[in-house]
N, C-alpha and C positions, 0 to 999 in steps of 0.2 A: 447105372454105373456110377461109382464114386470117382473122384479125381485120382485116388490112389490106384484104383483098378485100371483106369485109362492110362495112368503112368506106366504101370507094369505091362499093359498090352501094347502101348505105344500106337494107339489108333489114330492119333492126330498128328498133323504135320508141324506142331509147335516145336520150337527149338528145345533142346535138352535143358537149358537154363530155366526156362519157364516151368517145365515139368518139375524140376527140382524145387523151385520156389513154391509151387502148389503143394508139394509134399511137406515142405517145412511149415507152411501155414496150417495145414491139417494137423501136424504133430503139435504145433503150438496150441491150437484149439483144444485138442484132446488133453493136453497138460493143464490148460486153464480150467477145463471142465472138472478135472480131478482136484485141482486146488479149490475150486468153488465148492465142490461136494465136501471136502475136508473142513472148510470154513463153516459151512452150514451145519455140519455135525458138531463142531466146536461151539457154535452159537446155541444149538439145542441143549448142549450140556450145561452151558452157562445159565441159560434160562431155567433149566431143571434145578440147578443149585440155588437159584434165586426164588424158586417157587412160582415161577410164571408158567401157568398152564396154557394149553391150546385154547381152552374156553375163554380165559381172560384175554388172550390175544384176539380172539374172534369178537368178543364184546368191544374191545378197543377199536378194532377195524370197523365194526358196524357203527359205533358212535362217531368215528371220524367220517365215515361215508355219509351218515345222516347229516352231519355238520356241513359237509361239502354240498349235499343236495339242497339244504335249506339256504345256503348262500347264493344259489343260482337265481337269476332274474326270473326264469320260468316258474320256479317254486314261489317266489315272492308274488308274482302276478296272480298265480292260481290261488294262493292264500288270500290275497286281497279280494279276489272275485268271490270266493266261497264265503268270506266274512260278510261281504255286502249282501250276498244271497241269503245268508242266515238272518241278517238284520231285517231284510225285506220280508222273509217268511215269518219272523217273530212279530213284525208289525201287522202282517195280514192276520195271524192268529189272534192277536190282541183285538183287532178290529172285529173279527168274527165273534169273539167273546163278548165284546161290547154290544153287538147287535143281538146276540142271544139274551143277554141280561136285560136289554131294553124290551125285547119281545116278552120275556117272562114277567116283567113289571107291567106291561100292557095287559097280559092275561090276568094277572092278579087284580088289576084295577077294573077289569071288565065286569059288566053287570051279571053275566052268567056265573063267573067265579064268586062274586059277592053273594049271589043267591045261594050257591052251593055252600059257601062258608056259613051263611045264616042257618041253612038246614042242618048242617053238622052241629052247630052250636045248640040249636033247638033240640036235636036228638040227644045230645049229651045232657042237657038239663033235664030232659024227660027220663033218661036212664038213671039218673041219680047223681049227677054232678053236684058237688058242694059249692062250686063257684056260681055266682049269679051270671045270667046270660050277658053277653057283651065281651067275653074274652076273645082274643084274636085267634085266628086259625092255627098259628104256630103253637100257642099254648094248648089248644085242644089236642093237636097231634102229639105233643110231648106228654100230656097227661094220659092219653090213650096208650102210648107206647109204654109208659111206666106201669100202668095197670096190667097190660099184657105181660110184662116181664115178671111181675110179682105173681101172677096167676099161673105161670109155667114153672115156677120154682118147685123142685121135688120136695115131697114131704119127708120129715125126718124119720130115720129108721127106728122101729120100736126097740126098746132096750129090755133087758131081763126084768128090771124093776117095774116097768110099766105093764108087763104081762101079768 
């Protein structure tokens, strides 16, 4: 039941003055609701004339909300924690990279790798390399890659004149 219904039914022992007061307050609330609706309509019309769209308002509200969030102490603490975690992860990856580099250098300097490198160089000189033996392994790989690239190039199409 609303107060107006109770007023009309007179289900309560409240004095007549109080019931009248309740009725007046409800009427005032309804009037204020109508005035508010009219003002909201007027505001929408002004915004339309200024070219302010709902999307622009939404963007502004989101930007303001994000600004409010980033100003909180919880956000700042979380941001600091994540920054520190990122720095620690970066340092860990850097450390892992250094370890891998060191291990690869150890492998390259190992007797087994040196022996393999010599065998590849000897094979190259036997196959017909123009360089004297003693080039490093990187040079051998580069020259082999270049030789492979030129061997796989397509032959030119025959022209009418060459037939």
